[in-house]
N, C-alpha and C positions, 0 to 999 in steps of 0.2 A: 122415121123410126117407129117401131111398134111400141105400144104401151107396155110398161113393165108389169108383168103378171106373176113374176117369181121373185119376191123380195128376199127370200131366204130359203135354205133347205132345212132350217130348224123347225121341229114340230114338238108338240107337247108329249106325244106318246107314239108307240109303234102303229096303232090304228091310223092316226093322222099321217104318219110316215108312209104307210101303205097307200092311203088315199092320194097322197102327193105323188107317189111313184106311178099310180094309174094316170094322174093328170099329166105327168111328164111324158108318158107314153102317148097319150092322146095328142098333146101339143106337138110331139115329134111328127105324128102323122099329118097334122094340120100344116106344119111348116114344109113338110115334104110334098104334100099335095094341097095347095091352098084353095083349090076349087071345091066348095062344099057339094056342088052338083055332081062332080065326078066321084067324090068320096061316097055319096049316097048311092050312086049307080053301082059302084063296086061292092058296097057292103053286103048285099045278099049273097054274092059269090063267096067271099072269104068268111062270112059268118057261119057258113055251113061246112067249112073245110077244117077238118081236125088238125091238120098240120099248120094252117094259118093261126088257129086258136092257140096251139101249143107255142108257136113262135111269139105271139102276142104276150103270152104268160111269161116267156123267157125275157122279153124286153122289160116287162114290169118288174120281174125279179132283179134284173140288173140295176134298174133305177132304185129299187128298194134297198139294195146293198149300198148304193151311194148315199141315200138319205140316212140310212142307219149309221153309217160311218160318220156322216156330218153331225149326227146327234150323239156320238160316242155310245151308240147302241143303247141309249136311254138309261145309262147307269147313273145311279144317284151317288153323289159325292158329298 
């Protein structure tokens, strides 16, 4: 079993929430392609592809929606 790296979706503010969304997207790629060597080999190809970058932004956006909801959109009560 892998080490727990995500103890909670709770964050102090939206900035931390967005950073967590990025981390979730990165971890998704790592779990999908566990070989760092292969990821590094593919990176130059997708890092220059506008459609790939847009898709990556969309994945981060979806994760941010999840984190924001988990934090009740950081409303003070």
